[in-house]
N, CA, C and O atoms as a DFTB+ gen file, in Angstrom:
572 C
 N C O
     1  1     111.509     140.226     125.225
     2  2     112.472     139.226     124.790
     3  2     112.874     139.527     123.355
     4  3     112.039     139.957     122.558
     5  1     114.081     139.319     123.030
     6  2     114.578     139.634     121.701
     7  2     114.679     138.378     120.861
     8  3     114.744     137.262     121.377
     9  1     114.691     138.585     119.559
    10  2     114.800     137.473     118.629
    11  2     116.213     137.453     118.079
    12  3     116.579     138.306     117.270
    13  1     117.007     136.491     118.511
    14  2     118.395     136.410     118.067
    15  2     118.616     135.309     117.048
    16  3     119.752     135.055     116.647
    17  1     117.525     134.640     116.614
    18  2     117.692     133.535     115.681
    19  2     118.230     134.020     114.349
    20  3     119.048     133.336     113.734
    21  1     117.795     135.177     113.890
    22  2     118.218     135.682     112.589
    23  2     119.659     136.178     112.606
    24  3     120.190     136.535     111.554
    25  1     120.298     136.210     113.755
    26  2     121.689     136.604     113.821
    27  2     121.899     137.983     114.405
    28  3     123.035     138.419     114.589
    29  1     120.821     138.661     114.692
    30  2     120.936     139.979     115.287
    31  2     119.879     140.147     116.361
    32  3     118.796     139.566     116.287
    33  1     120.199     140.924     117.327
    34  2     119.224     141.327     118.325
    35  2     118.444     142.465     117.687
    36  3     119.023     143.507     117.381
    37  1     117.147     142.291     117.480
    38  2     116.349     143.271     116.749
    39  2     116.267     144.626     117.450
    40  3     116.033     145.645     116.801
    41  1     116.453     144.644     118.745
    42  2     116.344     145.902     119.468
    43  2     117.635     146.715     119.407
    44  3     117.585     147.945     119.391
    45  1     118.765     146.062     119.373
    46  2     120.044     146.792     119.414
    47  2     120.882     146.598     118.164
    48  3     121.931     147.227     118.025
    49  1     120.438     145.735     117.243
    50  2     121.193     145.402     116.032
    51  2     122.578     144.841     116.352
    52  3     123.490     144.932     115.531
    53  1     122.732     144.270     117.525
    54  2     124.003     143.678     117.933
    55  2     123.991     142.189     117.637
    56  3     122.953     141.530     117.692
    57  1     125.156     141.683     117.326
    58  2     125.275     140.233     117.132
    59  2     125.135     139.545     118.481
    60  3     125.664     140.029     119.482
    61  1     124.422     138.411     118.515
    62  2     124.308     137.697     119.787
    63  2     125.648     137.073     120.178
    64  3     126.486     136.763     119.330
    65  1     125.818     136.904     121.463
    66  2     127.068     136.310     121.939
    67  2     127.074     134.812     121.631
    68  3     126.017     134.195     121.497
    69  1     128.264     134.235     121.520
    70  2     128.339     132.785     121.299
    71  2     127.642     131.992     122.407
    72  3     127.044     130.949     122.145
    73  1     127.722     132.489     123.645
    74  2     127.033     131.799     124.745
    75  2     125.519     131.811     124.542
    76  3     124.843     130.809     124.776
    77  1     125.000     132.951     124.107
    78  2     123.558     133.049     123.852
    79  2     123.155     132.117     122.718
    80  3     122.119     131.457     122.784
    81  1     123.978     132.071     121.685
    82  2     123.696     131.174     120.564
    83  2     123.769     129.707     120.986
    84  3     122.952     128.893     120.555
    85  1     124.735     129.375     121.819
    86  2     124.861     127.994     122.296
    87  2     123.646     127.604     123.125
    88  3     123.131     126.492     123.005
    89  1     123.193     128.525     123.965
    90  2     121.986     128.263     124.764
    91  2     120.776     128.092     123.851
    92  3     119.963     127.188     124.040
    93  1     120.670     128.967     122.868
    94  2     119.554     128.883     121.936
    95  2     119.606     127.579     121.141
    96  3     118.572     126.959     120.893
    97  1     120.791     127.171     120.748
    98  2     120.948     125.922     120.014
    99  2     120.459     124.739     120.853
   100  3     119.766     123.858     120.343
   101  1     120.819     124.721     122.131
   102  2     120.369     123.640     123.014
   103  2     118.850     123.637     123.131
   104  3     118.222     122.580     123.078
   105  1     118.262     124.817     123.289
   106  2     116.802     124.900     123.414
   107  2     116.104     124.481     122.125
   108  3     115.093     123.779     122.161
   109  1     116.637     124.908     121.000
   110  2     116.049     124.520     119.720
   111  2     116.168     123.022     119.483
   112  3     115.254     122.408     118.933
   113  1     117.287     122.425     119.893
   114  2     117.431     120.972     119.785
   115  2     116.390     120.251     120.632
   116  3     115.783     119.275     120.191
   117  1     116.190     120.743     121.855
   118  2     115.163     120.143     122.713
   119  2     113.784     120.271     122.074
   120  3     112.995     119.325     122.081
   121  1     113.504     121.445     121.526
   122  2     112.205     121.669     120.898
   123  2     112.011     120.765     119.687
   124  3     110.939     120.183     119.516
   125  1     113.024     120.640     118.855
   126  2     112.923     119.785     117.666
   127  2     112.699     118.331     118.062
   128  3     111.902     117.629     117.439
   129  1     113.407     117.877     119.105
   130  2     113.210     116.496     119.581
   131  2     111.796     116.303     120.110
   132  3     111.170     115.274     119.859
   133  1     111.290     117.300     120.847
   134  2     109.935     117.192     121.396
   135  2     108.921     117.097     120.262
   136  3     108.015     116.266     120.309
   137  1     109.069     117.946     119.239
   138  2     108.157     117.894     118.091
   139  2     108.234     116.535     117.405
   140  3     107.203     115.948     117.075
   141  1     109.438     116.036     117.190
   142  2     109.596     114.742     116.528
   143  2     108.931     113.627     117.321
   144  3     108.280     112.748     116.756
   145  1     109.101     113.674     118.623
   146  2     108.467     112.660     119.478
   147  2     106.953     112.745     119.382
   148  3     106.276     111.719     119.331
   149  1     106.422     113.950     119.359
   150  2     104.971     114.125     119.264
   151  2     104.410     113.504     117.993
   152  3     103.303     112.966     118.003
   153  1     105.160     113.572     116.906
   154  2     104.643     113.088     115.631
   155  2     104.364     111.594     115.636
   156  3     103.446     111.145     114.949
   157  1     105.118     110.821     116.380
   158  2     104.795     109.399     116.415
   159  2     103.945     109.032     117.620
   160  3     103.114     108.128     117.525
   161  1     104.126     109.704     118.751
   162  2     103.315     109.335     119.918
   163  2     101.854     109.728     119.753
   164  3     100.967     109.015     120.222
   165  1     101.594     110.841     119.100
   166  2     100.202     111.254     118.891
   167  2      99.479     110.250     118.006
   168  3      98.321     109.921     118.266
   169  1     100.141     109.760     116.966
   170  2      99.485     108.786     116.092
   171  2      99.211     107.476     116.824
   172  3      98.143     106.888     116.655
   173  1     100.169     107.009     117.641
   174  2      99.927     105.787     118.407
   175  2      98.828     105.989     119.451
   176  3      98.019     105.091     119.685
   177  1      98.800     107.146     120.065
   178  2      97.746     107.428     121.045
   179  2      96.374     107.419     120.369
   180  3      95.415     106.867     120.909
   181  1      96.284     108.025     119.199
   182  2      95.013     108.029     118.454
   183  2      94.569     106.604     118.143
   184  3      93.409     106.250     118.355
   185  1      95.486     105.794     117.646
   186  2      95.120     104.411     117.315
   187  2      94.751     103.623     118.570
   188  3      93.820     102.818     118.542
   189  1      95.464     103.847     119.658
   190  2      95.151     103.152     120.906
   191  2      93.804     103.562     121.474
   192  3      93.015     102.708     121.879
   193  1      93.534     104.853     121.509
   194  2      92.243     105.338     122.019
   195  2      91.106     104.831     121.149
   196  3      90.055     104.436     121.654
   197  1      91.318     104.844     119.837
   198  2      90.288     104.335     118.925
   199  2      90.037     102.847     119.163
   200  3      88.888     102.404     119.186
   201  1      91.103     102.083     119.338
   202  2      90.959     100.645     119.571
   203  2      90.196     100.375     120.864
   204  3      89.337      99.495     120.903
   205  1      90.500     101.119     121.914
   206  2      89.797     100.925     123.192
   207  2      88.321     101.258     123.034
   208  3      87.462     100.521     123.519
   209  1      88.022     102.360     122.361
   210  2      86.626     102.762     122.170
   211  2      85.865     101.720     121.351
   212  3      84.744     101.349     121.697
   213  1      86.470     101.259     120.279
   214  2      85.793     100.292     119.405
   215  2      85.588      98.964     120.107
   216  3      84.498      98.395     120.033
   217  1      86.604      98.454     120.784
   218  2      86.437      97.163     121.466
   219  2      85.433      97.262     122.606
   220  3      84.738      96.290     122.903
   221  1      85.351      98.418     123.246
   222  2      84.344      98.602     124.298
   223  2      82.930      98.471     123.753
   224  3      82.064      97.882     124.401
   225  1      82.695      99.009     122.579
   226  2      81.370      98.916     121.989
   227  2      81.130      97.566     121.334
   228  3      79.977      97.159     121.191
   229  1      82.166      96.869     120.937
   230  2      82.000      95.528     120.379
   231  2      81.447      94.572     121.424
   232  3      80.679      93.665     121.102
   233  1      81.838      94.778     122.673
   234  2      81.378      93.897     123.750
   235  2      79.935      94.199     124.165
   236  3      79.102      93.299     124.277
   237  1      79.661      95.490     124.388
   238  2      78.422      95.849     125.076
   239  2      77.321      96.425     124.196
   240  3      76.144      96.236     124.503
   241  1      77.655      97.109     123.133
   242  2      76.627      97.823     122.375
   243  2      76.959      97.840     120.889
   244  3      77.258      98.891     120.321
   245  1      76.904      96.666     120.265
   246  2      77.258      96.565     118.856
   247  2      76.374      97.430     117.959
   248  3      76.814      97.891     116.906
   249  1      75.143      97.645     118.375
   250  2      74.232      98.431     117.531
   251  2      74.655      99.900     117.427
   252  3      74.198     100.613     116.533
   253  1      75.513     100.349     118.324
   254  2      76.000     101.730     118.279
   255  2      77.451     101.828     117.791
   256  3      78.063     102.895     117.851
   257  1      77.980     100.729     117.318
   258  2      79.374     100.714     116.866
   259  2      79.602     101.709     115.727
   260  3      80.674     102.308     115.634
   261  1      78.612     101.887     114.870
   262  2      78.759     102.804     113.745
   263  2      79.026     104.234     114.220
   264  3      79.776     104.980     113.590
   265  1      78.398     104.605     115.343
   266  2      78.601     105.951     115.884
   267  2      80.055     106.104     116.355
   268  3      80.691     107.129     116.111
   269  1      80.559     105.087     117.023
   270  2      81.934     105.135     117.522
   271  2      82.922     105.175     116.360
   272  3      83.908     105.910     116.410
   273  1      82.669     104.402     115.330
   274  2      83.564     104.405     114.175
   275  2      83.590     105.775     113.502
   276  3      84.658     106.276     113.149
   277  1      82.423     106.377     113.326
   278  2      82.378     107.715     112.726
   279  2      83.019     108.757     113.648
   280  3      83.669     109.689     113.176
   281  1      82.835     108.596     114.958
   282  2      83.476     109.517     115.909
   283  2      84.993     109.370     115.862
   284  3      85.715     110.364     115.932
   285  1      85.479     108.135     115.743
   286  2      86.932     107.911     115.628
   287  2      87.473     108.537     114.342
   288  3      88.568     109.099     114.337
   289  1      86.705     108.440     113.251
   290  2      87.130     109.065     111.996
   291  2      87.178     110.581     112.152
   292  3      88.139     111.218     111.723
   293  1      86.159     111.157     112.757
   294  2      86.129     112.604     112.964
   295  2      87.267     113.053     113.876
   296  3      87.954     114.034     113.591
   297  1      87.457     112.333     114.960
   298  2      88.560     112.645     115.874
   299  2      89.897     112.560     115.146
   300  3      90.815     113.328     115.436
   301  1      90.006     111.630     114.205
   302  2      91.226     111.480     113.418
   303  2      91.556     112.728     112.619
   304  3      92.728     113.065     112.453
   305  1      90.528     113.424     112.120
   306  2      90.788     114.672     111.406
   307  2      91.444     115.700     112.318
   308  3      92.353     116.418     111.902
   309  1      90.981     115.766     113.556
   310  2      91.597     116.693     114.515
   311  2      93.035     116.282     114.833
   312  3      93.910     117.130     115.007
   313  1      93.261     114.994     114.903
   314  2      94.618     114.491     115.161
   315  2      95.547     114.860     114.009
   316  3      96.674     115.305     114.228
   317  1      95.068     114.671     112.785
   318  2      95.881     115.016     111.613
   319  2      96.178     116.512     111.602
   320  3      97.301     116.918     111.302
   321  1      95.203     117.316     111.921
   322  2      95.422     118.774     111.966
   323  2      96.482     119.127     113.016
   324  3      97.354     119.964     112.783
   325  1      96.386     118.481     114.155
   326  2      97.382     118.695     115.206
   327  2      98.770     118.265     114.721
   328  3      99.756     118.966     114.946
   329  1      98.837     117.116     114.060
   330  2     100.115     116.613     113.562
   331  2     100.708     117.556     112.516
   332  3     101.928     117.705     112.446
   333  1      99.865     118.194     111.705
   334  2     100.366     119.165     110.729
   335  2     100.999     120.353     111.447
   336  3     102.049     120.843     111.029
   337  1     100.370     120.815     112.518
   338  2     100.932     121.915     113.296
   339  2     102.251     121.529     113.950
   340  3     103.198     122.315     113.970
   341  1     102.304     120.334     114.477
   342  2     103.538     119.853     115.104
   343  2     104.633     119.714     114.051
   344  3     105.786     120.062     114.303
   345  1     104.282     119.215     112.895
   346  2     105.263     119.069     111.807
   347  2     105.817     120.435     111.404
   348  3     107.013     120.578     111.154
   349  1     104.936     121.440     111.343
   350  2     105.383     122.791     111.026
   351  2     106.332     123.307     112.111
   352  3     107.339     123.942     111.797
   353  1     106.026     123.046     113.355
   354  2     106.909     123.453     114.447
   355  2     108.263     122.786     114.358
   356  3     109.293     123.418     114.593
   357  1     108.261     121.520     114.020
   358  2     109.528     120.800     113.859
   359  2     110.345     121.402     112.723
   360  3     111.554     121.591     112.855
   361  1     109.692     121.698     111.618
   362  2     110.378     122.286     110.468
   363  2     111.006     123.635     110.832
   364  3     112.157     123.900     110.485
   365  1     110.250     124.481     111.529
   366  2     110.769     125.782     111.932
   367  2     111.930     125.644     112.917
   368  3     112.907     126.387     112.833
   369  1     111.825     124.699     113.847
   370  2     112.911     124.486     114.813
   371  2     114.189     124.064     114.102
   372  3     115.272     124.550     114.431
   373  1     114.073     123.167     113.133
   374  2     115.252     122.706     112.395
   375  2     115.855     123.846     111.578
   376  3     117.077     123.990     111.524
   377  1     115.009     124.654     110.944
   378  2     115.534     125.806     110.193
   379  2     116.292     126.757     111.118
   380  3     117.352     127.266     110.755
   381  1     115.755     126.994     112.298
   382  2     116.440     127.871     113.251
   383  2     117.729     127.254     113.776
   384  3     118.707     127.965     114.005
   385  1     117.741     125.940     113.968
   386  2     118.980     125.255     114.368
   387  2     120.043     125.462     113.293
   388  3     121.200     125.750     113.598
   389  1     119.643     125.313     112.044
   390  2     120.590     125.496     110.952
   391  2     121.159     126.915     110.944
   392  3     122.353     127.109     110.719
   393  1     120.299     127.903     111.190
   394  2     120.777     129.296     111.235
   395  2     121.774     129.509     112.380
   396  3     122.810     130.150     112.204
   397  1     121.446     128.963     113.548
   398  2     122.327     129.138     114.698
   399  2     123.647     128.411     114.471
   400  3     124.707     128.933     114.817
   401  1     123.593     127.213     113.895
   402  2     124.828     126.492     113.592
   403  2     125.706     127.310     112.645
   404  3     126.923     127.370     112.821
   405  1     125.093     127.934     111.648
   406  2     125.856     128.756     110.707
   407  2     126.467     129.962     111.426
   408  3     127.613     130.323     111.161
   409  1     125.713     130.585     112.329
   410  2     126.231     131.733     113.075
   411  2     127.386     131.345     113.996
   412  3     128.281     132.151     114.250
   413  1     127.364     130.118     114.490
   414  2     128.434     129.632     115.361
   415  2     129.622     129.093     114.556
   416  3     130.636     128.685     115.123
   417  1     129.480     129.098     113.230
   418  2     130.539     128.606     112.338
   419  2     130.871     127.140     112.620
   420  3     132.034     126.735     112.610
   421  1     129.829     126.366     112.868
   422  2     129.985     124.919     113.006
   423  2     129.251     124.272     111.836
   424  3     128.368     124.898     111.249
   425  1     129.593     123.040     111.486
   426  2     128.920     122.399     110.357
   427  2     127.405     122.342     110.595
   428  3     126.941     122.000     111.683
   429  1     126.664     122.681     109.560
   430  2     125.205     122.638     109.642
   431  2     124.793     121.180     109.457
   432  3     124.848     120.633     108.355
   433  1     124.385     120.575     110.551
   434  2     124.056     119.146     110.531
   435  2     122.570     118.869     110.710
   436  3     122.105     117.772     110.401
   437  1     121.830     119.836     111.199
   438  2     120.403     119.609     111.467
   439  2     119.647     119.456     110.159
   440  3     119.877     120.200     109.205
   441  1     118.754     118.496     110.122
   442  2     117.901     118.323     108.961
   443  2     116.581     117.709     109.406
   444  3     116.512     116.972     110.390
   445  1     115.562     118.028     108.667
   446  2     114.245     117.498     108.954
   447  2     114.037     116.273     108.078
   448  3     114.042     116.365     106.850
   449  1     113.857     115.148     108.707
   450  2     113.721     113.893     107.967
   451  2     112.245     113.517     107.887
   452  3     111.431     113.957     108.700
   453  1     111.925     112.720     106.920
   454  2     110.541     112.328     106.707
   455  2     110.159     111.007     107.346
   456  3     109.230     110.342     106.888
   457  1     110.865     110.620     108.397
   458  2     110.595     109.308     108.988
   459  2     109.225     109.224     109.663
   460  3     108.763     108.125     109.968
   461  1     108.581     110.341     109.898
   462  2     107.260     110.298     110.540
   463  2     106.123     110.262     109.520
   464  3     104.956     110.180     109.905
   465  1     106.443     110.322     108.235
   466  2     105.405     110.268     107.201
   467  2     104.557     109.001     107.327
   468  3     103.336     109.099     107.207
   469  1     105.129     107.825     107.560
   470  2     104.287     106.638     107.693
   471  2     103.257     106.740     108.822
   472  3     102.173     106.164     108.724
   473  1     103.585     107.465     109.885
   474  2     102.626     107.623     110.975
   475  2     101.435     108.477     110.533
   476  3     100.289     108.169     110.862
   477  1     101.710     109.550     109.788
   478  2     100.620     110.381     109.281
   479  2      99.786     109.603     108.272
   480  3      98.559     109.709     108.267
   481  1     100.438     108.828     107.422
   482  2      99.720     108.019     106.442
   483  2      98.847     106.981     107.158
   484  3      97.711     106.740     106.751
   485  1      99.371     106.376     108.209
   486  2      98.591     105.389     108.970
   487  2      97.338     106.022     109.565
   488  3      96.265     105.419     109.540
   489  1      97.466     107.218     110.093
   490  2      96.295     107.893     110.656
   491  2      95.269     108.140     109.566
   492  3      94.080     107.908     109.784
   493  1      95.696     108.607     108.395
   494  2      94.772     108.833     107.284
   495  2      94.094     107.529     106.857
   496  3      92.896     107.515     106.574
   497  1      94.853     106.443     106.811
   498  2      94.269     105.151     106.423
   499  2      93.203     104.738     107.427
   500  3      92.121     104.298     107.037
   501  1      93.497     104.876     108.715
   502  2      92.509     104.499     109.726
   503  2      91.303     105.430     109.721
   504  3      90.187     104.987     109.994
   505  1      91.499     106.690     109.421
   506  2      90.352     107.593     109.286
   507  2      89.430     107.076     108.192
   508  3      88.216     106.994     108.377
   509  1      90.020     106.728     107.048
   510  2      89.218     106.217     105.928
   511  2      88.526     104.910     106.296
   512  3      87.343     104.730     106.008
   513  1      89.260     103.999     106.931
   514  2      88.660     102.715     107.323
   515  2      87.529     102.893     108.330
   516  3      86.475     102.272     108.198
   517  1      87.745     103.737     109.331
   518  2      86.692     103.984     110.323
   519  2      85.471     104.617     109.670
   520  3      84.340     104.243     109.979
   521  1      85.687     105.565     108.777
   522  2      84.557     106.232     108.115
   523  2      83.787     105.255     107.234
   524  3      82.557     105.218     107.276
   525  1      84.492     104.475     106.449
   526  2      83.832     103.506     105.566
   527  2      83.064     102.480     106.383
   528  3      81.905     102.192     106.086
   529  1      83.697     101.929     107.408
   530  2      83.027     100.923     108.245
   531  2      81.837     101.535     108.972
   532  3      80.788     100.899     109.076
   533  1      81.979     102.752     109.475
   534  2      80.873     103.410     110.171
   535  2      79.692     103.662     109.261
   536  3      78.545     103.427     109.642
   537  1      79.967     104.143     108.051
   538  2      78.876     104.384     107.092
   539  2      78.222     103.077     106.683
   540  3      76.998     102.994     106.586
   541  1      79.035     102.057     106.443
   542  2      78.492     100.743     106.077
   543  2      77.567     100.198     107.172
   544  3      76.460      99.742     106.887
   545  1      78.032     100.249     108.423
   546  2      77.201      99.739     109.528
   547  2      75.945     100.584     109.737
   548  3      74.885     100.046     110.057
   549  1      76.051     101.882     109.562
   550  2      74.879     102.749     109.709
   551  2      73.849     102.435     108.631
   552  3      72.651     102.380     108.908
   553  1      74.315     102.231     107.409
   554  2      73.392     101.888     106.325
   555  2      72.713     100.547     106.573
   556  3      71.516     100.400     106.325
   557  1      73.459      99.588     107.052
   558  2      72.886      98.274     107.366
   559  2      71.851      98.366     108.475
   560  3      70.814      97.706     108.422
   561  1      72.133      99.180     109.470
   562  2      71.226      99.270     110.624
   563  2      69.926      99.984     110.266
   564  3      68.878      99.650     110.817
   565  1      69.967     100.942     109.372
   566  2      68.780     101.735     109.085
   567  2      68.064     101.310     107.799
   568  3      67.259     102.078     107.272
   569  1      68.328     100.139     107.294
   570  2      67.585      99.610     106.142
   571  2      66.240      99.116     106.540
   572  3      65.483      98.638     105.695
């Protein structure tokens, strides 16, 4: 497969056809939308899964709640790492959309917006809250 995003087919040094660029533009738009959707759905899924886990232990096994809170905090680090990768993918997709738009001589309208920053911040806040609460409960239990 050739890379036509930079404006040339690397194997033949030929300019890509407008049809190929239009197809690539559609695919890049789909990819950018998918990445953007992931940035907010992953954070809500993390908060929902954490809430289910915590409420489950609140009912049946309060003495082990500290373990669940620390596990939710640890899992949150993996979620944040995943979100960073998705954010990078979104950024690259938008940059490639901009290149293709320029090659097609249409106005460059694609831009990466920061509207998902609050979701990443929320995950970080909950990681901190879960960790603090988990450590506090663990200290109380083992005194």
